[in-house]
N, C-alpha and C positions, 0 to 999 in steps of 0.2 A: 504494500500500500504506500502510495506517495504521501509524504508529509512535508510540513514546512521545514525550512532549514533551522538548525539550532539557533543561529543568530536571530532569525525572525521571531522565534518563539520567546527567546530570552528577553529581547528588547520589548516585545509587546507586554509580557507579564511584569517586568520590572517597572515599566512606565505606567501601567494601568492596573491597579489591584481590583479584584472582583468578588461577587457574592454567589452563594450556592443554596441548595435545597437538601432536605433530609433524604436518606436512602430508603428507609422503610416506606411502605404505602402511606400516603398522607391521609390522616383521619380528621385532624382538627388543628387549628392554630389560632393564636391570639396575637393581636398587635397593640402596641402602645402608640396612640395617635400623636402624642407629643414628642416622641423620641424614636426616630427611625432606626437607630442602632440597636434598640432593645427588642426589635421584632423577634418573636419566638415562634417556633413551630413544634407542636405536639404530634409526635408520630405514633404509629401503632405500637412501638416499643415502649411507650410511656416515657421516653426521654424527652428533654426539652432543649435541644441544641439550637443556638441562634443561626440565622443565615450565615453569619461569619464563620461558623464552625462546621458547616456541612459541605462536603466536597463534590458539588455538582452545580450547574448554572441554574439559578432560581430567582424569581421575582415574586414577592408577595404584595398584593394591592389591598389596602385596607377598605372595608366596607363603607366607612364614613367618607373616604375620598371618592369612592364610586358614586355616592349619592350627592355629594356637596355641589350645589349649584349646577346640577346636570339634569337632563330630561328623564333619566332612568328608563330608557327604552331599549337601547342597543349596547352590547359590550364594547363596540367601537368607540363609545364616548370616553371610556376610562382606561382601556388597555393599550393606548398608544405609548404609555410610559414604560412598556416592557421591551427590553432589547431582544432581538431575534424573532419577535412576533410581528407579522404583517397582517393587520386586520382592517378590512375595507368594507364600508357600507355600500351595498349595491343599489340602494334606493328601491329595493324590490323585496317586499316581505313574503313573496311566494318562493323565493330562492335562498333565503337566509343570508348571513354575512359571508364574505370571502376571507378565509382565515388560513394562514400557514405559519409554521414555525421552522425556521432555518430552511425554508423552501419545501418542506413536507406539507402536502395538502394543496399545493398551488395548482394542480391539474383539475381540481374540482370545478365543475360547471354549475353545481348546486350543492347545498348542504356542506358538510365538512368531511374530508377524507384524510387518511394517514395520520390522524391525531386521536388521542384518547381524551374524552371530556367526561368529568364526573360531577354530579351534584349531590352532596351529602352522601357520598359513597355509592350512589346509583349511577351506572354508566349511561351517559347520553349518547354513547357510541355503541352501535350494535356489534355482534361478534365478527361480522365481515369487515368492519372498519368504517362504516358509514354512520355519520352522526349529525346532530343539529344543536343549535343554541337557543332556539325559540322558546324553550320552557324555563329559561333562567329568570327569576324574579329579582331584579336588582334592588328593590326596596328592602328586601330582607336578607341580603348577602352580608355575611360577616367578613369574609375575605375571599380572594381569588389568588391561588398559587399557580404560577406558570413554570413548568419544568422543561428545560431544553437539554439536549446532549445525551450521552451514552446511557445514563440511568433511566431515561424514558423507557428503554427496552424492557425494564422489569415490569411494566404494565401490560406486556404481551404484544400480540400482533397489532400492526397499524399504530404504533406509538412513537411516531417521529417526534412527538412532543406531547406533554400532558397538561391539561387545564383542570384544576380541582377547585370547585366552588363549594364553600361552606356557608350554610345558613346561620343566622344569628341564634344564639342560645339565650332564652329568656332569663332575666335576672330581676332582683328586687331593686327599686320599687316598680310596680307595673306601670306601663306607658301605653298610650294610644296616640298614633300619628295619622293625621290626614294630610295628603300631599296632592299637588296638581301641577301641571305644566301645560302651557299653551304656546304654540309656535307657528312659524310660517307654514303655508300649504295646508291649513286646517288641521294641524297636528294637535291633539289633545289627549293628555293622560291624567287620570285621577286614580287615587288609591287610598286604602285604609289598612293600617297595621296595628296589631296589639302584641305586646310582649310582657312577660312577667314570670314570677316564680313564687313558690311557697317554700319557706325554709331556705337554707344556704346551700342545698344540693348535696350535703354529706350524710344526711340521716334518712332512714327508711321512711318512705312515703313522700319525700320531697319531690316537687314537680316543677319543671320549667317549660315554658311554652312560647312559641312565636307563630302568629297567624297573619298572613298578608294576602291581600287581593287587590287587583288593579285592572283597569280597562284603558285601552289605547285605540284611538281612531285617527285616521289621516286621509286627506285627499291625495297626498303624494305630490312630489315635485314634478314628476313626469305625467303625461297623459296615461290613463288606464293603469295607475299605480296605487289606487286607494286601498286601504286595508283597515281591518278591525281585529283586535286581539284582546281576549279575556284571559287572565292569568291568576292562579291561586297557588299559594305555597304554605305549608304548615309543618311545624316540628314540635313534638311533645316528648319530653324526657321524664322518666319516672325512676327514682332511686329505689330499687327493690330492697336492698339491705346495705350493710357497710361495705360490701365487696362487689356489688353488681348493680348494673344500670340497664334500663331498657329505653330505647329511643324509637319513636314512631315518626315516620316521614310520609308526607303526602304532597303531590304536585299535579296540577291540571292546567292545560292550555287549550284554547279554542281560537283558531285563526281562520279568517276569511280574507283573501288577498287577491287583487288583480295582478297580472304579470305583464309588465310593459315590454319585456324582451330587450334584445340588443339592437344596436344601430350600426349601419355601415359608416365609414368615415365621412362620406359626403352627407349622409343624413344627420350625423352628429354636428357637422360644421354648419349646416343650413338651419336646423331646428332641433336643438338637443332635447327639448321636452316632448317631442312627438313619440308616438307608439303605433306605427302603421300596422304591424302584425297583431298587436294587442287588440286594437279596435276591430280589425277584420275577422279575427278568429275568436274573439272574446276569451282570451287566455286568462286563466284564473286557477286558484288552488284553495282548497279547504283542508284544514288539519284539526283533528281532535285527539288529544293524548291525555291519558290519566295513568298515574303510577303511584305505587305505595311501597314503602320499605320498612324493615324492622331490624334494628341493630341491638345486639346483646353484648355487653362488655362485662367481664368478670375478672377480678384479681384472684388467681388461684393460690398464690403464696406471695411472700415478699419479693420473689424473683421471677414469678411466672404470671402471665396474663393471657386471657383468651378473648377473642373477638369474633363474632359471627354476624355477617350482614346478609339479609335475605330481601329480595325485592321482586316485584312483578308489575307489568304495565301493558297497556294497549294503545296503539296508534292507528287511527283511521285517516286516510288521505285520498283525496280525489283531485286530479289535475288535468286541466284542458290545455293542450299544446297547440302551437301554431304550425301544424302540418297540413299541407294541401291534400285534397282528397285523392288525387291521381296516384301518388305512391301507395296509398292505403288500399288501392284496388288489387295490389299484388297479394296472392294467397298467403304468403308468409309474413305479411306486415302486421305489427301488433296494434295498429290503430293510433289515434291521436288523443285518447283519454286514458289516463292511468287511474285505476281504482284499486287501492291497496289497504289491506288490514294486516297489522302486525301485532303479535302477542309475544312478549319477552319476559324472561325471568332469570334469576340467578342466585347463587350462594357463594360468598367468599368467607372462608374460615381460616383464621390464623392464630398461631400460638407464638408467644414471645418469651424468651428466657434470658436473664441477665446473670452473669457469673464471672469466674476467673479460671483461666487456664494457666496454672502456676502463678507467676507474678503479673500476668497479662489480663487486664479486665476485658471482657467481651460481652456482646449481646447478639442474639440470633433470633430472627423471625422466620418462621416457615408456615406455609399455608397452601390451600388448594382453592382455585377459582374456577367456578363453573358458570357459563353463560349460555342461554338458549334463546333462539328466536324462531318463530313460525310465522310465515306470511302467506296470505292468499292474494295473489296478484292477478288482476283482470285488466284487459285492454279492450277498448271500444273505439269504433269510428267516432270522429268528432264532428260529424255532419249528418244532415238529412237532405235528400234530394227533393226539391220542389220545382216542378215544371222544368226539369232538366238542368237545374242549377243547384249547386251545393250551398246550403245554409249552414254556416259554421257555428260552433259553440253549443251544439246539441249532442247528447249522447246517442250514438247509433248502434250498429250491430256489434255483437261480441267478436273480438278478433284474437283474444288471448285469455287463457285460464290455466293457472298453474299454482301449485302449492310448493313453497320452498322452506326448507329447514336448514338452519345454521346453528352450530354450537361449538363451544370450545371447553376444554378441560385442561387447566394449566397448574401444575405444581410449581412452587417457587420457594427460594430460600435467600435470605439477606443477612449479612453479618457485619459487625463492626468490631475492630480490634484496636485497643490503645497500646500500640507497640512500645512507644517511649513517651516521655512526658510531652514532647512536641510533635510526635509522629503517630499517625493513625492510618489504619488500612480498612477500607470498606469494600466488600465484594458481594456479588449476588449472582444467582442463576435461575432462569425460568425455562421450563420446557413448554413451548406454546404449540397447542394442537387445535386446528380449525377444520371442521367438517362442513361440507355443502351437500345437500340432497334436494333435487328438483323433480317434481312429478307433474308432467304435462297432461292437462285434461282437455286441451283444445287440439284435437287431432282430426284432420280431414284428408281427403284424397291428395290434396296439393300441399298440405302442411303436415309433415311427419311428426312422429313422437320426439319431443325435445327433452325427454327425461334424462337424468343422469346424476352421478354423484362423484365427488372427489374429496380429498383431504390434503392438508398441508401441515407440516410440523417442523420445528426448528429449536435447537438449543440456543438460548440467549444469555451469554455470560457478560458481566460487567465488573469493573474493578476500579478503585481509585486510591491514591495515596495523598494524604493531607499533611502539610507541615506548617506549624505555627511559628512563623518568623519572630513575631512578637505577640503580646496579648491582643493587639489590635490589627494584626496583619497575618493572613493565612495564604498559603500557596498550595494548589492541588494539581494533580495530573490524573486523568481518567480515560478509560477506553472501554469499548463495548461493541456488541453486534446487535443490529435491529432486524426486523422482519415485518413485511407488509403483504398481506394477501389481497387478491382482487376482491372487490365487492360483488354481491350477487348481480347488481346491475351491469358491472363490467364483464361478468361471465355469461350474460344472457345470450349474446349473439356471437356466432362464429364468423371468422373473417371471410370464409368462402361462401357465405349465404345459406349454407345447409342448416337444417334444424338441429337443436341440441346445444348444450353448454360449450363454451370456448375452452376446452380442456388444454389447448396449447398455451394458454395464458398462465405463466408461472408467477409465484410470489417473488417480490424483490427482497434482497438482503443487503444490508448496509453495515459498514464498519466505520466507527467514529473514534477519533482521538481528540482530546481537549486538554488545554492547559489554561489555568486561570489563577487569579489571586483576588483577594478582597480585603478591604481595610476600612476601619472606622475613621471618619474625618469629622471632628467636632461631634455634633449630634446626628450625623448622617452616615451613609454607607456608600462607598465608591466601589464599583464592581466592573470586572472585565473578563473576557474569555476569548481565546483564539482556538479555532477548531477546524477540522477537516473531516468530511464524510464522503466515502466512496461507495457507490451503490451498484449492484449487479441486477440486471433484469428489471430496471425501472419500468413501471407501468405507464404507458402513454396512449393517446388516441391514435388509432390506426386510420379509420375513415369515419366520416360523419355526413350522412346524406339521407334525405327522405325521412327524417325523424329517427333514424337508427344509427347508433354510434357503436363502433367496435374498437377493441383495444388490443395492444400488443406489448411485448417487452422491448425496451429500448437498448439493451446491452448495458453499457457502463455510463454512469454520470458521476460528477464530482461537485461537491459543495464545500467551499472553504470560506471562512470569514472571521470577523472580529466583532465583538459586542462590548459596548460600554454603557454602564448605567450609573446614575448618581441620584440619590434621594437625600436632600440636605435641608436642615432647618437652622436658621441663624438669626441673630438679633431678636430672639424671642418669637416674633410672629411672621418672619419672612420664610417662605418655603420655595425651594428650587428643585426641579426635577429635570433629568436629561436622559435620553435614550438614543444611542446611535448604533446602527447595524450596517456593516459592510459585508455583503454576501455575493460571492462569485459562484454562480451555479451554471454549469455547462455540461453538454453532452460530450462524452468521451468515445462515442461510436456513432455510426450513421443510423438515424432513425427515420429518415425521410425516403419515400419511394421514388421521388422525382428529382432530388438534389442531395448534395452531401451536407449533412447537418453536423458532422463531427466538429466539435469546438463551438457550436452555436450555444447561445444562452438558452436555458430552460425557460419557457414562457410562463408568465404569471408572477415572476419574481423580480422585485426591484433590487438593483445593486446597492443603492444607498437609501437608508430610511432614518430620518432624524426627527425627533420630537423633543421639545423643550417647553418648560413653563416656569413662570415666576409670579409669586403672589404674596400679598399682604393679607394674612388670615388670622386675626385675633379670635378669641373665644366668643366675644360679643362685640357688637358695633359694626361699623362699616368694614367691608372687605372688598378686595378686587384682585384680579389675576389676569394674566395673558398667556397665550400659548401659541406656538408656531410648529407647523408640521411640513416637512419636506420629504417628497418621495420622488426618486429618480425614475427614469423611463422604464417601461415594462414591455417586453416582447409579448405579442399576442399569439404567435404561432411558432411551430418548430422550425420552419424555414427562416424565421427572423425577418420576414418581408413586411410585417405589420407591427407597428410600435405605438404604444400609448405614451404621449409626451410627459416629461416630468412636471411636477407642480409644487407650489408652496401656498399654504393657507395660514391665516392668522385668526385667532379667536380672542374675544374679550369678555370678561364676566365681572359684574359688580352686584353687591347685595348688602343687606343689613340684617343682623340677628339681634334679638333682644328677648329678655325674660320678663314676664309679668306674673307674679305669684308662682303657680306651678306650671305655667305655660311657657314654652319656647317657640318663638316665631322666627322664621327664616324666609325672607322675600328676596328675590334676585332677578336680574335680567342678563341676557347673554346675546352676543352677536358672533356668529360663525361665518367664516370666509369673509372677513372684514373688507378686503379689497376687491370683492366681487370677481374672483378668479373663475374663468370659464375653463373647466377641465373635465377629464374622464376619471371618475372615482374608482372604477374597477373594470376588469376585462374578462370576457368570456373566452377561455383558452381554446384555440383551434376550432372556432366556430366555422363550419364548412362553407357558409355563404358570405363570409367576411364581415359578419355583424358582430364584431368583437366588443364594441364600445358601449359602456353603461355610464352616461353622463351624471355628474354630481351637481347639486344646486349651487347657485351663486350666493350672494350675501343673503343670510337669513337670520331671523330674530326669534327670541323666545323669552317668556317670563314664567317664573315658578314661585310657588308658595308651599311651605310645609308648616304645620302647627302641631306641636307635640304637647300632650297633657300628661303630667306625671302625678300618680296617686301616692300620697304620703300620709 
């Protein structure tokens, strides 16, 4: 594996110290809002190492920062401060955000691929690697932890990066919060949240609770982009006795959204708000998802702990696409309407032991993770013929009917060894197994049986050495192997047009090496990492025409880059944050059928991504802040013939907080894209008709208000 030169690595690490994340599966973490350097992470091992002391790249975003003077609608509002993360708002609630970590997930044309997302321990990523962010309730988030680098592999298949969301744990005294936001393009969000607890959480019968619900509606920046979303999230903790606790989790989301689709370059330049295919085909999507979880934690002894997480959910989705009727006349075409029902469930059981091997302290966590998903997928024509003409946006004849089953069963182990006073070793191993089984129930004379099954498996080792140069400066070196399977959507169609799953599509494997350091600076934390990832059998688009997309393996790719993060507080009430990512992601073999793509940039990935903010933020009274975001150009296709230009936007926020009796009032106003930059906010990778461009809004405004009443 090619790596950076010793001089490059040494210079980068000595000049820029960095931050990291815990090695065990993240269960819960707490943050001190007034002191960034005291950010603590509670892992499944019940240890509490700080970001400074954990040997992997991590950023923890505090829930108060996520809500402070923000709409609370999209993750893209608050995760710009995370190095290595590229998160773009597509202005399309039918297709979710465009999210990638160190380039993993960039190929996704909808939803999230190649990353693992968890909410209170429940995966928002299915066993095949396809996930979504639409069910995350930002009003009740306690923290969001973003893990990059080799140790992501310990979360199994499709873990190019990990995003772990934790809901607020109720505490005394009880509070009720009412919040609202009104912004440009008819955007309106309002919500209600209640938190509280009985007792201090340490005695039998003590209860803590958080219940949150909200509704969002928008007309959308672009034509045919209106949406409505209802969201609810709840968490209930019950202390059973001195050594055990039970936590109940519930989440529900209901979305109805129009789909404006992408634009060609000429369409974008002439009228960026238009949606010609959206209007013509009445493209839209409805989603209903409900899930529940149960976590049991028990202290078996002074040195042993047990945790069991169980969950189940159902997701119903119907989507109308912009596919002409002519391709749908082919006997093997799946139609222009997707009707999908998914049921998913899983169990993650882990045991943690702390002890000594002679003079060497150590801890070990071992567990077994089982995830299962069954889906009933139907396809229909998206038209009716009236007087010889196609009327689109109507569900027509059945063209696809199949039941798919996906599951994984992964044993894993993670260890930490304190070899010397300043030197520690962390290592882990996971055996990832993923099975696919498809049963085709739509079989005709011209459409053969597409049933089939396959499975993938891989050992995923990781390791890291951490050295404490001083009490405030650590340096680490880590390496590991990752594994990404095709999703069921990517397996659905064969490249030769014949029925059946695309069994020629192989999983991709990656090897990553990373060197970093991290240091406290005043009340803040400065972090940096330099890394390189080489991937074999990268999964890319092969062809996309007539509403059908096929995939293939790209041979070798390389991602190498540098990440820098700063979270600093100074002069009491001044706060400054900075995130910079330089990422060089290229093909190392030819993936194009009609040209040589060796050395081309991988589409969907910006080479430079810079985000910075500065604000005056006292506990009460007037506050104000400004932020700037720069994103360099992004290639839209493998051939690198289409490119989205670079852009820079500036935002300003001002507000006032005051207390009256038991009530806290926070009113604010914000301006985004202050200088009215006309730009493309996201790109549809390898769109076959050249409609790559998803325009972002110009200057836009918003006002918000939250009122919190505390019972005492």
